[in-house]
C-alpha angles and dihedrals in degrees: 000000000000113000094011128105119242120220116235121270098033110193125192126164110226130200117232113282144083120305138187121206124195123189125192122197138169120247104187104308095337127093113222131186135212119191131186139169130217141170127230108211120214122249115250115263123196127201113226112259137193128197129215125241110267136203128232110285094015121139117248104210116152132154124262114272090211115125116222119267138094130029111287118219096184137350142167149120126300129198125203111250092227138353109293097357095118087211114122135199127197116252131192126233132277092039124189112225125207132190091262087066090061112123096016118124124241127199142168125239134192133180130203134161090287094058140267126312134187131212125228110287125237130202114242114232109200114180125205116262114259111257113200116227119223123198116201120188123188121200114204118197 
């Protein structure tokens, strides 16, 4: 827009990437320039994930559902503190699940310069361990 005035505020939506901006202005009879560079970070994008049913004392150890892009500051898995609480705590991987985790939701989070984002949540299904039954019969003569 060289030689044209820009209305204030000037709004333009930019795709993620590196940008240079140069502004020319008149100071008295002289034309001066100011130039700066900036980066637009990408928003975090998660791939949808599903988790398998697990058994008591199994390890939950799945890959991150985070799609590539942007510089990540922090990321990890979170488990709901109780069924339906909608309060999550960070957990480390691999994570051992027990039957008392059954019905809680699990999700992935990631943070970059643009903020924090959460994946879809999935309900953990933790089945009871199989307990073998033993029948003993005693014959007394």
